[in-house]
BASERO-407121 format. One record per atom (N, C-alpha, C, O): x, y, z; residue in one letter. Coordinates in steps of 0.2 Angstrom, whole numbers, padded with zeros to 4 digits, always signed. Atoms other than C-alpha are relative to their C-alpha. Layout:
<zapas>
XYZA ...
</zapas>
This chain:
<zapas>
+0003+0006+0005M +0061+0026+0070M +0006-0002-0004M +0009+0003-0008M -0005+0002+0004P +0074+0016+0061P -0001+0001-0007P -0007+0000-0009P +0001-0001+0007K +0077+0019+0043K +0000-0007-0003K +0004-0011-0001K +0000+0006+0003H +0073+0005+0031H +0003+0001-0007H +0002+0006-0010H -0003-0001+0006T +0083+0002+0015T -0005-0001-0006T -0011-0003-0004T +0005+0000+0005L +0075+0003-0002L -0002-0008-0002L -0007-0009-0003L +0001+0007+0001A +0077-0016-0004A -0005-0003+0005A -0009-0007+0004A +0005+0002-0005E +0068-0019+0013E -0007+0002-0001E -0011-0002+0000E +0007-0003+0001K +0054-0008+0008K -0003-0004-0006K -0009-0005-0007K +0002+0004+0006A +0053-0017-0009A -0003-0007+0002A -0008-0009+0000A +0002+0007-0002A +0052-0034+0000A -0006+0001+0004A -0011-0004+0003A +0006-0001-0004L +0039-0027+0012L -0006+0001-0005L -0012-0001-0004L +0005-0002+0005L +0029-0020-0003L -0003-0007-0003L -0009-0008-0005L +0001+0006+0003F +0030-0037-0011F -0004-0005+0004F -0009-0008+0002F +0003+0004-0005R +0024-0046+0005R -0007+0003+0000R -0012-0001+0001R +0007-0003+0000Y +0009-0034+0006Y -0004-0002-0006Y -0010-0003-0006Y +0003+0001+0006S +0005-0037-0012S -0003-0008+0000S -0008-0009-0002S +0002+0007+0000Q +0005-0056-0009Q -0006-0001+0005Q -0011-0005+0003Q +0006+0001-0005L -0007-0054+0006L -0006+0003-0003L -0012+0000-0002L +0006-0003+0004N -0019-0043-0005N -0002-0005-0005N -0008-0006-0005N +0002+0005+0005M -0019-0056-0018M -0003-0006+0003M -0008-0009+0001M +0003+0006-0003K -0022-0070-0006K -0007+0002+0003K -0012-0003+0002K +0006-0002-0002L -0037-0060+0001L -0005+0000-0006L -0011-0002-0006L +0005+0000+0006V -0044-0058-0017V -0001-0008-0002V -0007-0009-0004V +0001+0007+0002L -0041-0077-0021L -0005-0004+0005L -0008-0009+0004L +0004+0004-0005E -0050-0082-0004E -0007+0001-0002E -0011-0003-0001E +0007-0002+0002Y -0066-0073-0011Y +0000+0001-0007Y -0002+0007-0009Y +0000-0002+0007K -0064-0075-0029K -0006+0002-0004K -0007+0006-0007K +0006-0002+0003L -0082-0075-0034L -0003+0007+0002L -0005+0011-0002L +0002-0007-0002N -0086-0060-0023N +0004+0006-0004N +0001+0010-0006N -0004-0005+0003R -0071-0050-0030R -0002+0000-0008R -0002+0006-0010R +0002+0000+0007S -0076-0055-0048S -0006+0003-0001S -0007+0007-0006S +0007-0003+0001L -0094-0050-0046L +0001+0008+0001L -0002+0012-0002L -0001-0007-0001I -0088-0033-0039I +0004+0003-0006I +0002+0009-0008I -0003-0002+0006A -0076-0031-0054A -0005+0001-0006A -0005+0006-0009A +0005+0000+0006I -0090-0035-0066I -0005+0006+0002I -0007+0009-0003I +0005-0005-0002A -0102-0023-0056A +0003+0007-0002A -0001+0011-0005A -0003-0006+0002I -0090-0009-0058I +0001+0001-0007I +0000+0007-0010I +0000-0001+0007F -0087-0012-0076F -0007+0002-0003F -0007+0006-0007F +0007-0002+0002C -0106-0012-0079C -0002+0007+0001C -0005+0010-0003C +0001-0007-0002R -0108+0004-0069R +0003+0005-0005R +0000+0010-0007R -0004-0005+0004E -0095+0013-0079E -0002+0000-0007E -0002+0005-0011E +0002+0001+0007M -0100+0006-0096M -0007+0003-0001M -0009+0006-0006M +0007-0003+0000I -0118+0013-0092I +0001+0007-0002I -0002+0010-0006I -0002-0008+0001S -0110+0031-0092S +0002+0000-0007S +0001+0005-0011S -0002-0001+0006V -0102+0027-0108V -0005-0001-0005V -0006+0002-0011V +0005+0001+0004V -0117+0020-0116V -0005+0006-0001V -0007+0008-0006V +0004-0006+0000V -0127+0035-0111V +0003+0006-0004V +0000+0009-0008V -0003-0005+0004M -0114+0046-0119M -0001-0002-0008M -0002+0003-0012M +0001+0003+0007L -0115+0035-0135L -0007+0002-0003L -0008+0004-0008L +0007-0001+0002L -0134+0037-0136L -0001+0007-0001L -0004+0009-0006L +0001-0007+0001I -0133+0056-0134I +0004+0002-0007I +0001+0006-0011I -0004-0002+0005L -0119+0057-0147L -0002-0003-0007L -0001+0000-0012L +0003+0003+0006L -0128+0046-0160L -0005+0005-0003L -0006+0004-0009L +0005-0005+0002R -0141+0060-0161R +0004+0006-0003R +0001+0010-0007R -0003-0006+0002F -0128+0073-0163F +0007-0002-0002F +0012-0003+0002F -0006+0003+0003L -0113+0067-0174L +0006+0004+0003L +0011+0002+0004L -0005-0004-0003H -0103+0082-0168H -0003+0005+0005H -0008+0007+0004H +0002-0005-0005I -0104+0093-0153I +0006+0005+0001I +0012+0003+0004I -0005-0005+0000R -0094+0109-0154R +0007-0002-0003R +0012-0001-0001R -0006+0002+0003G -0082+0101-0166G +0003-0007+0002G +0008-0009-0001G -0003+0006-0002W -0079+0085-0157W -0005-0006-0002W -0011-0005-0001W +0004+0005+0002D -0085+0069-0164D +0000-0006+0005D +0004-0005+0010D +0001+0006-0005L -0089+0052-0156L +0006-0003+0002L +0008-0003+0008L -0006+0004-0001N -0072+0044-0157N +0005+0005+0004N +0008+0002+0009N -0004-0005-0003E -0063+0060-0151E -0002+0001+0008E +0002+0001+0012E +0003-0001-0007L -0075+0062-0135L +0002-0007+0004L +0003-0006+0010L -0002+0006-0004L -0072+0043-0131L +0007-0001+0001L +0009-0003+0006L -0007+0000-0001F -0054+0045-0133F +0002+0004+0006F +0006+0002+0010F -0001-0005-0006L -0054+0060-0121L -0003-0004+0007L +0001-0003+0012L +0003+0003-0006Y -0065+0049-0109Y +0005-0006+0002Y +0005-0007+0008Y -0004+0006-0001S -0052+0034-0110S +0005+0002+0005S +0007-0002+0009S -0005-0002-0005F -0039+0045-0100F -0003-0001+0007F +0001-0003+0011F +0003+0000-0007L -0051+0046-0085L +0000-0007+0003L +0002-0008+0008L +0000+0007-0002F -0053+0027-0084F +0007-0003+0001F +0008-0007+0006F -0007+0003-0001L -0035+0022-0087L +0004+0003+0006L +0007-0001+0009L -0003-0003-0005S -0028+0034-0075S -0003-0002+0007S +0001-0003+0012S +0004+0002-0006Y -0041+0030-0062Y +0002-0007+0002Y +0002-0009+0008Y -0001+0007-0001S -0038+0012-0064S +0007-0001+0003S +0008-0005+0008S -0007+0001-0002L -0019+0014-0061L +0000+0003+0007L +0003+0001+0012L +0001-0004-0007F -0024+0026-0046F -0002-0005+0005F +0001-0006+0011F +0003+0005-0005V -0034+0012-0037V +0004-0006+0001V +0004-0009+0006V -0004+0006-0001F -0021-0001-0040F +0006+0003+0005F +0008-0001+0009F -0006-0002-0004L -0007+0010-0032L -0002+0004+0006L +0002+0003+0011L +0001-0005-0006F -0016+0022-0020F -0007-0002+0003F -0010+0003+0005F +0007+0001-0003A -0032+0013-0014A +0000+0002+0007A -0005+0003+0010A +0000-0002-0007G -0026+0016+0004G -0001+0007+0001G -0005+0009+0006G +0002-0007-0001I -0027+0035+0001I -0007+0001-0001I -0010+0005+0002I +0007-0001+0002R -0044+0033-0007R -0004-0002+0007R -0009+0001+0008R +0004+0002-0006D -0050+0024+0009D +0002+0002+0007D +0001+0000+0012D -0003-0002-0006F -0040+0034+0022F -0005+0002+0005F -0004+0001+0011F +0005-0002-0005D -0055+0042+0030D -0003-0006+0004D -0005-0005+0010D +0003+0006-0003G -0062+0025+0034G +0005-0003+0005G +0003-0006+0010G -0005+0002-0005M -0045+0020+0042M +0000+0004+0006M +0001+0001+0012M +0000-0004-0006V -0046+0035+0053V -0006-0001+0005V -0006-0002+0011V +0006+0001-0004H -0064+0032+0058H +0000-0006+0004H -0003-0007+0009H +0000+0006-0003S -0062+0014+0062S +0006-0001+0005S +0005-0006+0009S -0005+0000-0005G -0046+0017+0072G +0006-0004-0003G +0011-0005+0000G -0006+0004+0003E -0035+0007+0060E +0006+0004-0001E +0012+0002+0000E -0006-0004+0001F -0024+0022+0057F +0004+0000+0007F +0010+0001+0007F -0004+0000-0006D -0019+0021+0076D +0005-0006+0000D +0010-0005+0003D -0004+0006+0000R -0012+0004+0073R +0006+0001-0004R +0012-0001-0003R -0006-0002+0004L -0001+0011+0059L +0005+0004+0003L +0011+0004+0002L -0004-0005-0003L +0006+0024+0070L +0005-0003+0004L +0010-0001+0006L -0004+0003-0005T +0014+0011+0081T +0005-0004-0004T +0010-0007+0000T -0005+0005+0004R +0024+0002+0067R +0006+0004-0002R +0005+0010-0003R -0006-0003+0002P +0042+0006+0063P +0001+0001-0008P +0007+0000-0010P +0000-0001+0007V +0038+0010+0045V -0003+0006-0002V -0008+0008+0002V +0003-0006+0002G +0034+0026+0036G -0008-0001-0001G -0010-0006-0004G +0007+0000+0001L +0015+0030+0037L -0003+0000-0007L -0007-0005-0008L +0003+0000+0007M +0012+0034+0019M +0002-0006-0004M -0002-0009-0007M -0001+0007+0003F +0021+0018+0014F -0005-0005+0002F -0007-0009-0002F +0005+0005-0003Q +0010+0008+0025Q -0007+0001-0003Q -0010-0004-0005Q +0007-0001+0003I -0006+0016+0018I +0000-0002-0007I -0005-0004-0009I +0000+0002+0007V -0001+0014+0000V +0001-0007-0001V -0003-0010-0005V -0002+0007+0001A +0006-0003+0002A -0005-0005+0002A -0006-0011+0000A +0004+0005-0003A -0007-0011+0013A -0007-0001-0004A -0010-0007-0003A +0006+0001+0004R -0022-0009+0000R +0001+0000-0007R +0004+0005-0010R +0001+0000+0007I -0024-0014-0018I -0007-0002-0002I -0009-0007+0000I +0007+0001+0002D -0041-0013-0025D +0000-0003-0007D -0001+0000-0012D +0000+0004+0007F -0040-0027-0039F -0006+0001-0004F -0006+0001-0010F +0007+0000+0003S -0059-0026-0042S -0001+0006-0004S -0003+0006-0010S +0001-0006+0003A -0059-0008-0046A +0005+0001-0005A +0004+0004-0011A -0005+0000+0006T -0043-0009-0056T -0002-0003-0006T -0001+0000-0011T +0002+0004+0006I -0050-0022-0067I -0006+0003-0003I -0007+0004-0009I +0006-0003+0002G -0067-0014-0068G +0001+0006-0004G -0002+0007-0010G -0001-0006+0003H -0061+0003-0073H +0005-0001-0006H +0005+0002-0011H -0005+0001+0005G -0046-0003-0083G -0002-0003-0006G +0000-0001-0012G +0003+0003+0006V -0056-0014-0095V -0004+0005-0004V -0003+0005-0010V +0003-0006+0004V -0067+0001-0099V +0005+0004-0003V +0004+0006-0009V -0005-0005+0003G -0052+0012-0102G +0003-0003-0006G +0004+0000-0011G -0004+0003+0006V -0043-0001-0113V -0005-0001-0006V -0003+0000-0011V +0005+0001+0005L -0059-0004-0123L -0001+0007-0004L -0001+0007-0010L +0000-0007+0003L -0061+0015-0126L +0006+0001-0004L +0005+0004-0009L -0006-0002+0003F -0043+0017-0130F +0001-0004-0007F +0002-0001-0012F -0001+0004+0006M -0042+0002-0142M -0005+0002-0006M -0003+0001-0012M +0005-0002+0005N -0058+0008-0151N +0000+0007-0003N -0003+0009-0008N +0000-0007+0002T -0053+0026-0153T +0007+0002-0002T +0008+0006-0007T -0007-0003+0001A -0034+0028-0153A +0003-0001-0007A +0007+0003-0009A -0002+0001+0006F -0032+0022-0170F -0005+0002-0006F -0004+0001-0011F +0005-0002+0005S -0047+0030-0178S -0001+0008+0000S -0005+0011-0003S +0001-0007-0001V -0044+0048-0173V +0006+0004-0003V +0007+0010-0002V -0005-0003+0004G -0029+0051-0184G +0007+0001+0004G +0011+0006+0002G -0006-0001-0003I -0015+0049-0172I +0006-0005-0002I +0005-0010-0004I -0006+0003+0003D +0003+0044-0178D +0003-0003+0007D +0007+0001+0010D -0002+0003-0006W +0008+0032-0164W +0008-0001+0000W +0010-0007+0000W -0007+0001+0000T +0027+0035-0164T +0002-0001+0007T -0002-0001+0012T -0002+0001-0007W +0038+0031-0149W -0001+0006+0004W -0002+0005+0010W +0001-0006-0004K +0037+0049-0144K -0007+0001+0003K -0008+0003+0009K +0007+0000-0002N +0018+0049-0144N -0001-0005+0006N -0005-0004+0010N +0001+0005-0004A +0018+0033-0135A +0003+0001+0007A +0000+0000+0012A -0003-0002-0007L +0030+0039-0121L -0004+0006+0003L -0005+0006+0009L +0004-0005-0003Y +0020+0055-0119Y -0006-0003+0003Y -0008-0001+0008Y +0006+0003-0002Y +0004+0044-0117Y +0001-0003+0007Y -0003-0002+0012Y -0001+0003-0007V +0012+0034-0103V +0001+0005+0005V -0001+0004+0011V -0002-0005-0005L +0019+0049-0094L -0006+0004+0002L -0007+0006+0008L +0006-0003-0002V +0002+0058-0094V -0005-0004+0004V -0009-0002+0008V +0004+0004-0004I -0007+0043-0088I +0003+0000+0007I -0001+0000+0012I -0003-0001-0007I +0006+0043-0073I -0002+0006+0003I -0003+0006+0009I +0001-0006-0003G +0004+0061-0071G -0008+0001+0002G -0009+0004+0008G +0007+0000-0002G -0015+0060-0071G -0002-0004+0006G -0006-0003+0010G +0001+0004-0006T -0014+0046-0058T +0002+0004+0006T -0001+0003+0011T -0002-0004-0005L -0004+0057-0047L -0004+0006+0002L -0005+0008+0008L +0005-0005-0001I -0016+0071-0049I -0006-0002+0004I -0008+0001+0009I +0006+0003-0003Q -0031+0060-0044Q +0002-0002+0007Q -0002-0001+0012Q -0003+0002-0007A -0020+0053-0029A +0000+0006+0004A -0001+0006+0010A -0001-0006-0003S -0017+0071-0024S -0007+0003+0003S -0007+0005+0008S +0006-0003-0002L -0035+0076-0024L -0003-0005+0006L -0006-0002+0011L +0003+0005-0006F -0040+0060-0013F +0004+0002+0006F +0002+0002+0012F -0004-0001-0005L -0025+0064-0002L -0002+0007+0004L -0002+0007+0010L +0002-0006-0002L -0031+0082+0000L -0007-0001+0004L -0007+0002+0010L +0006+0001-0004S -0048+0076+0006S +0001-0004+0006S -0002-0004+0011S -0003+0004-0006A -0039+0063+0017A +0002+0005+0006A +0001+0003+0012A -0003-0004-0005C -0031+0078+0026C -0006+0003+0005C -0004+0004+0011C +0005-0003-0004F -0048+0084+0032F -0002-0005+0005F -0006-0004+0010F +0002+0005-0005S -0050+0067+0041S +0003+0001+0007S +0001-0001+0012S -0003-0001-0006F -0038+0073+0054F -0004+0005+0005F -0003+0005+0011F +0004-0005-0004W -0051+0086+0060W -0007-0002-0001W -0011-0001+0004W +0007+0001+0001A -0068+0081+0053A -0002-0008+0000A -0008-0009+0000A +0001+0008+0000I -0066+0061+0053I -0003-0002-0006I +0000-0006-0010I +0003+0002+0006K -0079+0058+0040K +0000+0006-0005K -0002+0011-0004K -0001-0005+0005T -0075+0067+0024T -0003-0002-0007T -0001+0001-0012T +0003+0002+0007E -0087+0059+0010E -0002+0006-0004E +0000+0006-0010E +0002-0005+0004N -0094+0076+0005N +0006+0004-0003N +0006+0006-0008N -0006-0003+0003V -0077+0084+0003V +0003-0004-0006V +0005-0001-0011V -0002+0005+0005R -0071+0069-0007R -0004+0001-0006R -0002+0001-0012R +0004-0001+0006N -0086+0070-0018N +0001+0006-0004N +0000+0007-0010N -0001-0006+0003L -0084+0088-0021L +0007+0001-0004L +0007+0003-0009L -0007-0001+0004L -0065+0088-0025L +0001-0005-0005L +0004-0003-0010L -0002+0005+0005F -0065+0072-0035F -0006-0002-0004F -0006-0001-0010F +0005+0003+0004F -0081+0063-0041F -0004+0005-0004F -0006+0004-0010F +0004-0005+0003N -0091+0079-0045N +0004+0003-0006N +0002+0004-0011N -0005-0003+0005S -0076+0086-0054S +0001-0005-0006S +0002-0003-0012S -0002+0005+0005R -0072+0070-0063R -0006-0001-0005R -0005-0002-0011R +0006+0001+0005R -0090+0069-0070R +0000+0006-0005R -0002+0005-0010R -0001-0006+0005I -0088+0087-0077I +0005-0001-0005I +0004+0001-0011I -0006+0001+0004A -0071+0082-0084A -0001-0005-0006A +0003-0006-0010A +0001+0005+0006G -0079+0068-0095G -0001+0003-0006G -0001+0000-0012G +0001-0004+0006Y -0082+0082-0108Y +0005+0005-0001Y +0008+0007+0005Y -0005-0006+0000P -0070+0095-0115P -0002+0006+0004P -0008+0008+0004P +0001-0005-0005I -0068+0109-0103I -0003+0006-0004I -0006+0011-0002I +0002-0006+0004T -0072+0121-0118T -0008+0000-0001T -0011+0005-0003T +0007+0000+0000F -0090+0115-0116F -0003+0005+0005F -0009+0006+0005F +0002-0003-0006Y -0091+0125-0100Y +0002+0007+0000Y +0006+0009-0004Y -0002-0007-0001P -0091+0143-0095P +0007+0001+0002P +0010-0004+0005P -0007-0001-0002V -0074+0151-0092V +0002-0001+0007V +0007-0004+0009V -0001+0002-0007F -0076+0150-0073F +0001-0007+0001F +0006-0009+0005F -0001+0008-0001I -0078+0131-0074I +0007-0002-0003I +0010-0006+0000I -0006+0002+0003Q -0063+0130-0086Q +0006+0002+0005Q +0010-0002+0006Q -0005-0002-0005K -0052+0140-0073K +0000-0005+0006K +0006-0007+0008K +0000+0005-0006L -0058+0128-0059L +0004-0006-0002L +0007-0009+0002L -0003+0006+0002L -0053+0113-0069L +0007+0000-0002L +0011-0005-0003L -0007-0001+0001I -0036+0120-0073I +0004+0002+0006I +0009-0001+0007I -0003-0002-0006F -0031+0129-0057F -0002-0002+0007F +0002-0003+0011F +0002+0002-0006A -0041+0123-0043A -0001-0008+0001A +0003-0011+0005A +0001+0007+0000V -0046+0105-0046V +0002-0003-0007V -0002-0003-0012V -0003+0001+0006P -0034+0101-0061P -0002-0006-0004P +0003-0009-0007P +0002+0005+0004F -0044+0088-0070F +0002+0001-0008F +0002-0004-0011F -0002-0001+0007S -0040+0096-0087S +0006-0003-0002S +0008-0004-0007S -0006+0003+0001F -0023+0090-0085F +0000-0008+0000F +0005-0011-0002F +0001+0007+0000V -0029+0072-0083V -0002-0002-0007V +0000-0007-0009V +0002+0002+0007N -0038+0071-0100N -0001+0005-0005N +0001+0004-0011N +0001-0005+0005F -0042+0087-0109F +0007+0002-0004F +0007+0002-0010F -0006-0002+0003F -0024+0094-0112F +0004-0006-0003F +0006-0005-0008F -0003+0006+0003P -0017+0076-0115P -0003-0002-0007P +0000-0003-0012P +0004+0001+0006A -0031+0073-0128A +0002+0005-0005A +0002+0004-0011A -0002-0005+0005Q -0027+0090-0136Q +0007-0001-0003Q +0008+0002-0008Q -0007+0002+0003Y -0009+0085-0138Y +0000-0004-0006Y +0003-0003-0011Y +0000+0004+0006F -0014+0072-0150F -0005+0003-0005F -0004+0002-0011F +0005-0001+0005L -0030+0079-0158L +0001+0007-0002L -0001+0009-0008L -0001-0007+0002R -0026+0098-0159R -0006+0003-0002R -0006+0005-0008R +0007-0002+0002K -0044+0103-0160K +0000+0008+0000K +0004+0011+0004K +0000-0007+0000S -0048+0121-0164S -0002+0004+0006S +0001+0010+0007S +0002-0003-0006D -0055+0125-0147D +0005+0000+0005D +0004+0003+0010D -0006+0000-0005F -0038+0123-0139F +0003+0007-0001F +0007+0009+0003F -0003-0006+0002A -0033+0140-0147A +0001+0005+0006A +0006+0008+0006A -0001-0005-0005P -0037+0151-0132P +0005-0002+0006P +0006+0002+0010P -0004+0002-0006F -0026+0141-0120F +0008+0000-0002F +0010+0000-0008F -0007+0000+0001W -0007+0142-0118W +0002-0007-0002W +0000-0012+0001W -0002+0007+0002E +0002+0128-0127E +0004-0004+0005E +0004-0010+0004E -0004+0003-0005G +0013+0124-0113G -0004-0005+0005G -0001-0010+0007G +0004+0005-0004Y -0002+0116-0104Y +0000-0007-0003Y -0001-0012+0001Y +0000+0007+0003L +0000+0101-0116L +0005-0004+0003L +0005-0010+0003L -0006+0004-0002Y +0016+0096-0108Y +0001+0000+0008Y +0006-0003+0010Y -0001-0001-0008L +0013+0100-0089L -0003-0006+0004L -0003-0006+0010L +0003+0004-0004T +0003+0085-0084T +0004-0004+0005T +0003-0004+0011T -0004+0003-0005P +0017+0075-0076P +0003+0005+0005P +0004+0003+0011P -0002-0005-0005V +0024+0091-0068V -0005+0002+0005V -0004+0002+0011V +0006-0002-0004V +0007+0096-0061V -0001-0006+0005V -0002-0005+0011V +0001+0006-0005G +0005+0078-0054G +0005+0000+0005G +0003-0002+0011G -0005+0000-0004I +0022+0078-0046I +0000+0005+0006I +0000+0004+0012I +0000-0005-0005L +0021+0095-0038L -0006+0000+0004L -0005+0002+0010L +0006+0001-0004M +0003+0093-0033M +0001-0005+0006M -0001-0004+0011M -0001+0005-0005F +0007+0077-0024F +0005+0002+0006F +0003+0001+0012F -0005-0002-0005I +0022+0084-0015I -0003+0005+0005I -0002+0005+0011I +0003-0005-0004L +0012+0099-0009L -0005-0002+0004L -0005-0001+0010L +0006+0003-0004V -0003+0089-0003V +0003-0004+0005V +0001-0005+0011V -0003+0004-0005Y +0009+0077+0005Y +0003+0004+0006Y +0002+0001+0012Y -0003-0004-0005L +0017+0091+0015L -0006+0002+0005L -0005+0002+0011L +0006-0001-0004I -0001+0096+0021I -0002-0006+0004I -0004-0005+0010I +0002+0006-0003W -0005+0078+0025W +0005-0001+0006W +0003-0003+0012W -0005+0001-0006R +0011+0077+0036R -0001+0005+0006R -0001+0003+0012R +0002-0005-0005R +0006+0093+0045R -0007-0003+0004R -0007-0002+0010R +0006+0003-0003G -0011+0084+0048G +0001-0005+0005G -0002-0006+0010G -0002+0006-0004V -0003+0069+0055V +0003+0002+0007V +0001-0001+0012V -0003-0002-0006R +0006+0079+0068R -0005+0003+0005R -0004+0003+0011R +0005-0003-0004S -0010+0087+0074S -0006-0006+0002S -0011-0004+0005S +0005+0005+0000Y -0020+0070+0074Y -0001-0002+0007Y +0004-0003+0011Y +0002+0003-0007T -0029+0064+0090T -0004-0006-0002T -0009-0006-0006T +0003+0006+0002S -0036+0046+0090S -0008+0001+0001S -0010+0005+0005S +0007+0000-0001T -0055+0044+0087T -0003-0004+0006T -0009-0003+0007T +0003+0005-0006G -0056+0031+0101G -0004-0006-0002G -0007-0009+0002G +0004+0006+0003N -0064+0018+0089N +0005-0005-0002N +0002-0010-0005N -0004+0005+0002S -0049+0007+0087S -0002-0007+0002S -0004-0008+0008S +0002+0007-0001M -0053-0011+0085M +0006-0004+0002M +0005-0011+0002M -0006+0005+0000Y -0035-0017+0087Y +0003+0001+0007Y +0008-0003+0008Y -0003+0000-0006G -0032-0012+0105G +0007+0004+0001G +0010+0005+0006G 
</zapas>
């Protein structure tokens, strides 16, 4: 397979982005309605949290703004994830439909094609708007001094959180090489864990805390980054180094899972459902 220069890949990525944008513009109303539906769906979960918290001004030392600030990390990092890695999210569908077979015949890296070929603008906007609203309404009311160092840290942990979520989806994608349909694995690894991570991990038993740190590390997506800014008293039992590990965990986890994915590609056999001949 011929090697492609960075400039050639950048040009190809730009071309893919143009094609994705044309697809969005071709069905503007449909895409807009999807984005609005996603926004409304996610806002419902925020409203439910608000209604609960309005009855209890503090829950284990966390007030309303602090909990919503914690929640904002999930939405902003997921928004960036679906913008950059929607292909990884939808990978099992590509295998089941046979689209993955078509990618195997092209002289470009597989992961590059999977990442570049899909951008979910609707989900990006739907989740991103919720995340921005939560951030703007809480980041300046919880006592944070937004120095350049804090701003840089925030950007890095959003990127790190994005890589962690991409790694979890890529790990579930690995099962597609053997099981084809992997919705249950994906729900277990990601969506159920993400739902739990909407609250501080200190709300849960130690066993759940360990799972969210070492097995499905959502605590590095929002809990430890939020604690870097808030320094709540319930952080005391944890190692302080956790506050700075989100980008490291994201990079190392993605590399490790990518190696597993490469191994799965070598053992892949077609589903026989290809629509592309």
